[in-house]
MARBA-3410 file (N, C-alpha, C, O; in Angstrom, 1 decimal):
145
1.1,-1.2,0.2,0.1,-0.1,-0.2,1.0,1.1,0.2,0.7,2.2,-0.4 ~ 1.8,1.1,0.8,2.8,2.3,1.0,3.6,2.6,-0.4,3.9,3.7,-0.8 ~ 3.7,1.5,-0.9,4.4,1.5,-2.6,3.5,2.2,-3.6,3.8,3.0,-4.5 ~ 2.5,1.9,-3.4,1.2,2.2,-4.5,1.3,3.7,-4.1,1.9,4.5,-4.7 ~ 0.7,4.0,-3.0,1.0,5.8,-2.8,2.3,6.6,-3.0,2.3,7.8,-3.2
3.4,5.8,-3.0,4.4,6.6,-3.0,4.7,6.7,-4.8,5.3,7.7,-5.3 ~ 4.3,5.7,-5.7,4.3,5.7,-7.1,3.2,6.5,-7.7,3.1,6.7,-8.9 ~ 2.2,7.1,-6.7,1.2,8.1,-7.5,-0.3,8.0,-7.2,-1.1,8.8,-7.4 ~ -0.5,6.5,-6.6,-1.9,6.4,-6.0,-2.1,7.4,-5.2,-1.4,7.9,-4.3 ~ -3.5,7.8,-5.6,-4.2,9.1,-4.8,-4.7,8.4,-3.5,-4.6,9.0,-2.4
-5.2,7.2,-3.5,-5.7,6.7,-2.4,-5.7,5.0,-2.3,-5.5,4.5,-3.3 ~ -5.9,4.3,-1.3,-5.6,3.0,-1.3,-6.6,2.3,-0.2,-7.0,2.9,0.8 ~ -6.9,1.2,-0.6,-7.8,0.5,0.4,-7.2,-1.1,0.5,-6.9,-1.8,-0.5 ~ -7.1,-1.6,1.7,-6.8,-2.7,2.1,-7.7,-3.5,2.3,-8.1,-3.6,3.5 ~ -8.4,-4.4,1.1,-9.5,-4.9,1.1,-9.5,-6.2,2.0,-10.6,-6.9,2.0
-8.2,-6.7,2.7,-8.5,-7.7,3.9,-9.0,-7.2,5.0,-9.7,-7.9,5.7 ~ -8.9,-5.9,5.3,-9.1,-5.4,6.4,-10.3,-4.1,6.4,-10.7,-3.5,7.4 ~ -10.8,-3.9,5.2,-11.7,-2.8,4.6,-12.4,-2.9,3.7,-11.9,-3.2,2.6 ~ -13.8,-2.7,3.8,-14.7,-3.0,2.3,-14.2,-2.1,1.5,-14.0,-1.0,2.0 ~ -13.7,-2.3,0.3,-13.3,-1.5,-0.6,-14.5,-0.8,-1.4,-14.3,0.3,-1.8
-15.7,-1.3,-1.4,-17.2,-0.8,-2.1,-17.3,0.3,-1.0,-17.3,1.5,-1.4 ~ -17.3,0.0,0.1,-17.7,1.2,1.2,-16.6,2.2,1.3,-17.0,3.4,1.4 ~ -15.2,1.9,1.2,-14.5,2.9,1.2,-14.2,3.9,0.1,-13.8,5.0,0.2 ~ -14.6,3.2,-1.0,-14.6,4.1,-2.7,-15.7,4.8,-2.4,-15.4,5.8,-2.9 ~ -16.8,4.9,-2.0,-18.1,5.5,-1.8,-17.7,6.6,-0.7,-17.8,7.8,-1.0
-17.4,6.2,0.4,-17.1,7.4,1.4,-15.8,8.4,0.8,-15.7,9.5,1.2 ~ -15.0,8.1,0.0,-14.1,9.1,-0.6,-14.6,9.6,-1.4,-14.1,10.7,-1.7 ~ -15.8,9.2,-2.3,-16.4,10.0,-3.3,-17.7,10.6,-3.1,-18.5,10.7,-4.1 ~ -18.0,10.9,-1.8,-19.4,11.2,-1.4,-20.6,10.6,-1.9,-21.5,11.3,-2.3 ~ -20.5,9.1,-2.1,-21.4,8.3,-2.0,-21.5,7.8,-3.7,-22.0,6.7,-3.9
-20.9,8.5,-4.7,-20.8,8.1,-6.1,-20.1,6.8,-6.4,-20.6,5.9,-7.0 ~ -19.1,6.7,-5.9,-18.2,5.5,-6.5,-17.5,6.0,-7.2,-17.7,7.1,-7.8 ~ -15.9,5.1,-7.2,-14.7,5.6,-8.3,-14.8,5.5,-9.5,-15.5,4.6,-10.0 ~ -14.2,6.5,-10.2,-14.0,6.6,-11.4,-13.6,5.6,-12.3,-14.1,5.5,-13.5 ~ -12.5,4.9,-11.9,-11.8,3.8,-12.5,-11.3,2.8,-11.5,-10.6,3.2,-10.6
-11.4,1.4,-11.8,-11.0,0.7,-10.7,-9.9,-0.3,-11.6,-10.2,-0.9,-12.6 ~ -8.8,-0.4,-11.1,-7.8,-1.6,-11.9,-7.6,-2.9,-10.8,-7.1,-2.8,-9.7 ~ -8.0,-3.7,-11.3,-7.8,-4.9,-10.5,-6.5,-5.7,-11.2,-6.6,-6.0,-12.3 ~ -5.2,-6.0,-10.6,-4.4,-6.4,-11.2,-3.8,-8.0,-10.6,-3.0,-8.7,-11.2 ~ -4.5,-8.2,-9.4,-4.2,-9.4,-8.7,-4.3,-10.4,-9.2,-3.4,-11.2,-9.2
-5.5,-10.5,-9.8,-6.1,-11.8,-10.6,-6.5,-12.7,-9.3,-5.9,-13.7,-8.9 ~ -7.7,-11.9,-9.0,-8.4,-12.7,-7.7,-9.6,-12.3,-8.1,-10.1,-11.2,-8.2 ~ -10.2,-13.8,-8.4,-11.8,-13.7,-8.7,-12.7,-12.9,-7.9,-13.6,-12.3,-8.5 ~ -12.6,-12.7,-6.4,-13.1,-12.1,-5.6,-13.3,-10.8,-5.9,-14.4,-10.3,-5.8 ~ -12.0,-10.2,-6.3,-11.5,-8.7,-6.5,-12.2,-8.6,-7.9,-12.8,-7.5,-8.0
-12.4,-9.2,-8.8,-13.4,-9.1,-10.0,-14.5,-8.6,-9.7,-14.7,-7.5,-10.3 ~ -15.4,-9.1,-8.8,-16.5,-8.9,-8.4,-16.7,-7.6,-7.6,-17.7,-6.9,-7.7 ~ -15.7,-7.4,-6.8,-15.5,-6.2,-6.0,-15.4,-4.8,-7.0,-16.0,-3.8,-6.8 ~ -14.7,-5.0,-8.2,-14.6,-3.9,-9.1,-16.0,-3.4,-9.7,-16.2,-2.2,-9.9 ~ -16.8,-4.3,-10.1,-18.1,-4.0,-10.4,-19.1,-3.3,-9.6,-20.1,-2.7,-10.1
-18.8,-3.3,-8.3,-19.8,-2.8,-7.2,-19.0,-1.4,-6.8,-19.7,-0.5,-6.6 ~ -17.7,-1.3,-6.7,-17.0,-0.2,-6.6,-16.9,1.1,-7.7,-16.5,2.2,-7.4 ~ -17.3,0.8,-8.7,-17.1,1.8,-9.7,-18.4,2.5,-9.9,-19.5,1.9,-9.9 ~ -18.2,3.7,-10.2,-19.7,4.7,-10.3,-20.2,4.1,-11.6,-19.5,3.4,-12.3 ~ -21.5,4.6,-11.9,-22.2,4.8,-13.0,-21.2,5.4,-14.1,-20.5,6.3,-13.8
-21.2,4.8,-15.3,-20.3,5.6,-16.2,-18.7,5.2,-16.1,-17.9,5.6,-17.0 ~ -18.4,4.6,-15.0,-16.9,4.6,-14.5,-16.3,3.2,-15.5,-17.0,2.4,-16.2 ~ -15.2,3.2,-15.2,-14.5,2.2,-16.1,-13.9,1.2,-15.0,-13.5,1.5,-13.9 ~ -13.9,0.0,-15.4,-13.1,-1.1,-14.8,-12.3,-1.8,-15.6,-12.6,-2.3,-16.7 ~ -11.1,-1.8,-15.0,-9.9,-2.2,-16.0,-9.3,-3.6,-15.3,-8.8,-3.3,-14.2
-9.1,-5.0,-15.8,-8.8,-5.9,-15.2,-7.6,-6.4,-16.0,-7.5,-7.1,-17.0 ~ -6.5,-5.9,-15.1,-5.1,-6.6,-15.9,-4.7,-8.1,-15.2,-3.9,-8.9,-15.7 ~ -5.3,-8.4,-14.0,-4.9,-9.8,-13.2,-5.6,-10.7,-14.2,-6.4,-10.3,-15.1 ~ -5.1,-12.1,-14.0,-5.2,-13.1,-14.7,-5.6,-14.2,-13.7,-5.0,-14.3,-12.6 ~ -6.7,-15.0,-14.0,-7.3,-16.1,-13.1,-7.2,-17.0,-14.3,-7.0,-16.7,-15.4
-7.4,-18.5,-13.7,-7.8,-19.7,-14.2,-8.6,-19.2,-15.5,-9.3,-18.2,-15.3 ~ -8.6,-19.6,-16.5,-9.5,-19.4,-17.6,-10.7,-20.4,-17.4,-11.8,-20.1,-18.0 ~ -10.6,-21.4,-16.7,-11.7,-22.1,-16.3,-12.1,-22.0,-15.2,-12.7,-23.0,-14.8 ~ -12.1,-21.0,-14.2,-12.6,-20.7,-13.3,-13.6,-19.6,-13.3,-13.4,-18.5,-13.8 ~ -14.8,-19.9,-12.6,-16.1,-19.3,-12.8,-16.0,-17.6,-12.0,-15.2,-17.7,-11.0
-16.3,-16.8,-12.0,-16.3,-15.5,-11.8,-17.8,-15.2,-11.8,-18.4,-15.4,-12.9 ~ -18.5,-14.7,-10.6,-19.6,-14.4,-10.4,-19.6,-12.8,-10.2,-18.6,-12.1,-9.9 ~ -21.2,-12.3,-10.4,-21.5,-10.6,-10.4,-22.4,-10.7,-10.1,-23.1,-11.7,-10.5 ~ -23.1,-9.7,-9.2,-24.4,-9.2,-9.0,-24.8,-8.5,-10.2,-24.2,-7.4,-10.5 ~ -26.0,-9.2,-11.0,-26.5,-8.5,-12.0,-26.6,-7.1,-12.1,-26.5,-6.7,-13.2
-26.9,-6.2,-11.1,-27.3,-5.0,-11.0,-25.9,-4.2,-10.8,-26.0,-3.0,-10.9 ~ -24.8,-4.7,-10.7,-23.8,-4.3,-10.6,-23.0,-3.8,-12.2,-22.2,-3.0,-12.4 ~ -23.7,-4.5,-13.0,-23.1,-4.4,-14.2,-23.9,-3.6,-15.2,-23.7,-3.6,-16.5 ~ -24.9,-2.9,-14.6,-25.8,-2.0,-15.0,-25.3,-0.5,-14.9,-24.3,-0.2,-14.3 ~ -25.8,0.3,-15.5,-25.5,1.9,-15.4,-24.3,2.3,-16.3,-23.6,3.2,-16.0
-24.0,1.4,-17.8,-23.2,2.1,-18.5,-21.6,1.9,-18.3,-20.6,2.4,-19.0 ~ -21.5,1.0,-16.9,-19.9,0.7,-16.7,-19.4,0.0,-17.7,-19.9,-0.9,-18.4 ~ -18.2,0.7,-17.8,-17.2,-0.2,-18.9,-16.4,-0.9,-18.4,-15.7,-0.6,-17.5 ~ -16.4,-2.1,-18.9,-15.4,-3.3,-18.3,-14.3,-3.6,-19.7,-14.7,-3.6,-20.8 ~ -13.1,-3.6,-19.3,-12.1,-3.6,-20.3,-11.2,-5.0,-19.8,-10.8,-4.8,-18.6
-10.9,-5.9,-20.3,-9.6,-7.1,-20.1,-8.4,-6.4,-21.0,-8.4,-6.4,-22.3 ~ -7.5,-5.9,-20.2,-6.3,-5.8,-20.9,-5.4,-6.5,-20.5,-5.3,-6.9,-19.3 ~ -4.5,-6.9,-21.8,-3.0,-7.8,-21.5,-2.2,-6.9,-21.8,-2.4,-6.4,-22.9 ~ -1.0,-6.5,-21.2,0.3,-5.9,-21.5,-0.1,-4.3,-21.7,0.6,-3.4,-22.3 ~ -1.3,-4.2,-21.3,-1.5,-2.8,-21.4,-1.8,-2.3,-22.5,-1.7,-1.1,-22.6
-2.2,-3.1,-23.7,-2.3,-2.8,-25.2,-1.2,-2.2,-25.6,-1.2,-1.1,-26.1 ~ -0.3,-2.7,-25.3,1.2,-2.0,-25.5,1.4,-2.2,-27.0,1.1,-3.3,-27.6 ~ 2.0,-1.2,-27.5,2.7,-1.0,-28.9,4.1,-0.8,-28.9,4.7,0.2,-29.1 ~ 4.6,-2.0,-28.5,6.2,-2.0,-28.5,7.2,-1.0,-29.1,8.1,-0.4,-28.6 ~ 6.8,-0.9,-30.5,7.7,0.0,-31.3,7.3,1.6,-31.0,8.0,2.5,-31.4
6.4,1.7,-30.3,6.0,3.2,-29.9,6.2,3.4,-28.4,6.8,4.3,-27.8 ~ 5.7,2.4,-27.9,5.6,2.4,-26.4,7.1,2.1,-25.7,7.6,3.0,-25.0 ~ 7.9,0.9,-26.0,9.1,1.0,-25.4,10.2,2.0,-25.5,11.0,2.0,-24.5 ~ 10.6,2.8,-26.5,11.1,3.9,-26.3,10.5,5.3,-25.4,11.3,6.1,-24.9 ~ 9.3,5.3,-25.4,8.6,6.2,-24.4,8.8,5.9,-22.9,9.1,6.7,-22.1
8.6,4.5,-22.8,9.0,4.0,-21.6,10.4,4.0,-21.1,10.5,4.4,-19.9 ~ 11.4,3.8,-21.8,12.7,3.7,-21.5,13.3,5.3,-21.1,14.1,5.4,-20.2 ~ 12.7,6.5,-21.9,12.8,7.7,-21.7,12.1,8.2,-20.6,12.5,9.3,-20.2 ~ 11.0,7.5,-20.0,10.4,7.8,-18.7,11.5,7.8,-17.5,11.9,8.7,-16.8 ~ 11.9,6.3,-17.6,12.6,5.4,-16.9,13.9,6.6,-16.7,14.1,7.1,-15.6
14.6,7.0,-17.8,15.7,7.4,-17.5,15.6,8.8,-16.9,16.6,9.4,-16.4 ~ 14.5,9.5,-17.0,14.3,11.0,-16.6,13.6,10.6,-15.0,13.1,11.5,-14.4 ~ 13.5,9.7,-14.6,13.0,9.5,-13.4,11.6,9.6,-12.9,11.2,9.6,-11.8 ~ 10.7,9.8,-14.2,9.2,9.7,-14.1,8.6,8.3,-14.1,7.5,8.1,-13.6 ~ 9.2,7.4,-14.6,9.2,5.9,-14.4,9.7,5.1,-13.5,10.7,4.5,-13.9
9.1,4.7,-11.8,9.7,4.0,-11.0,10.0,3.0,-11.1,9.3,2.3,-10.3 ~ 10.8,2.1,-11.8,10.8,0.4,-12.1,11.5,0.0,-11.1,11.1,-1.0,-10.6 ~ 12.8,0.8,-10.4,13.6,0.0,-9.4,12.7,-0.3,-8.1,12.9,-1.3,-7.3 ~ 11.8,0.6,-7.9,11.0,0.4,-6.7,10.1,-0.9,-6.5,9.9,-1.4,-5.4 ~ 9.7,-1.4,-8.0,9.4,-2.4,-7.8,9.8,-3.8,-7.9,9.1,-4.7,-8.3
11.1,-3.6,-7.5,11.9,-4.9,-7.6,12.2,-5.1,-6.0,12.9,-4.3,-5.4 ~ 11.5,-6.3,-5.2,11.6,-6.5,-4.1,12.9,-7.4,-4.0,13.6,-7.4,-3.0 ~ 13.2,-8.2,-5.1,14.5,-9.0,-4.7,15.3,-9.3,-5.9,14.6,-9.4,-6.9 ~ 16.3,-9.3,-6.0,17.2,-9.8,-6.9,17.7,-11.4,-6.7,18.2,-11.8,-5.6 ~ 17.4,-12.4,-7.7,17.5,-13.8,-7.0,18.2,-14.5,-8.3,18.0,-13.9,-9.4
19.0,-15.6,-8.2,19.5,-16.4,-9.0,18.5,-17.2,-9.7,17.3,-17.1,-9.4 ~ 18.8,-18.1,-10.7,17.9,-18.5,-11.6,17.6,-20.0,-10.6,16.5,-20.4,-10.5 ~ 18.6,-20.5,-10.1,18.1,-21.6,-8.9,17.4,-21.1,-7.8,17.2,-22.0,-7.0 ~ 17.0,-20.1,-7.5,16.1,-19.4,-6.7,14.6,-19.1,-7.1,13.7,-18.6,-6.4 ~ 14.7,-19.6,-8.3,13.4,-19.0,-8.9,12.2,-19.6,-8.1,11.2,-18.9,-7.9
12.3,-21.0,-7.4,11.0,-21.6,-6.7,10.8,-20.9,-5.4,9.8,-20.8,-4.7 ~ 12.0,-20.3,-5.1,11.5,-19.4,-3.8,11.0,-18.2,-4.0,10.1,-17.7,-3.3 ~ 11.5,-17.5,-5.2,10.8,-16.3,-5.6,9.3,-16.6,-5.8,8.4,-15.9,-5.4 ~ 9.0,-17.6,-6.5,7.4,-17.8,-6.8,6.6,-17.8,-5.3,5.5,-17.4,-5.1 ~ 7.5,-18.4,-4.4,6.6,-18.6,-3.1,6.6,-17.6,-2.5,5.7,-17.3,-1.6
7.8,-16.6,-2.8,7.6,-15.4,-1.8,6.4,-14.5,-2.3,5.6,-13.8,-1.6 ~ 6.2,-14.6,-3.8,5.1,-13.8,-4.4,3.8,-14.3,-3.8,2.9,-13.6,-3.3 ~ 3.7,-15.6,-4.0,2.7,-16.1,-3.2,2.4,-15.9,-2.0,1.3,-15.7,-1.6 ~ 3.3,-15.9,-1.2,3.3,-15.3,0.3,2.9,-13.8,0.4,2.6,-13.4,1.5 ~ 2.8,-13.0,-0.6,2.9,-11.8,-0.7,3.8,-10.9,-0.1,3.5,-9.7,0.2
5.1,-11.5,0.1,6.4,-10.9,0.7,7.1,-10.1,-0.4,8.1,-9.5,0.0 ~ 6.8,-10.0,-1.5,7.6,-9.7,-2.5,6.6,-8.9,-3.9,5.5,-9.3,-4.2 ~ 7.0,-8.0,-4.5,6.1,-7.5,-5.7,6.4,-8.1,-7.0,5.6,-8.5,-7.9 ~ 8.1,-8.0,-7.0,8.7,-8.7,-8.3,9.9,-9.1,-7.8,10.5,-8.5,-6.9 ~ 10.3,-10.1,-8.3,11.9,-10.7,-8.1,12.4,-10.6,-9.8,11.8,-10.6,-10.8
13.7,-10.3,-9.5,14.3,-10.4,-10.8,15.3,-11.2,-10.8,16.0,-11.3,-9.8 ~ 15.6,-12.0,-12.0,16.5,-13.2,-11.9,17.8,-12.5,-12.3,17.7,-11.7,-13.3 ~ 19.0,-12.7,-11.7,20.2,-12.2,-12.2,21.2,-13.3,-12.7,21.7,-14.3,-12.0 ~ 21.5,-12.9,-13.8,22.4,-14.0,-14.7,24.0,-13.5,-14.6,24.4,-12.4,-15.1 ~ 24.7,-14.1,-13.8,26.1,-13.7,-13.8,27.0,-14.1,-14.8,28.2,-13.8,-14.8
END
């Protein structure tokens, strides 16, 4: 949460201890949030996104879940012209986007180093995945010597 705020998030909700829908409505005077981005790949979070976004707002699903797993929604949460987008890799256009991203990183406006929790060896990859699953890391980078 602290990292998200440091990287530019204006508000954050720890959904394990606070109701995200209630928090979003509290912060917006009851309206609901303009944009919800789900990036964890949690089926329960997918449902929350449609409840938390305001009428006419946008839901962006970045997270991936098992394609054979069911995700349920309250029918009413899908009403009111809400836009839902499933996005893979941010709809990147590498030829255009990579030079822009590299420039943003070099000038300090894109903070990538802060996203690296650990640098590991290839032999440590299973431990890296385990730490990610436990929520101890954001990203581990394999270092080849």
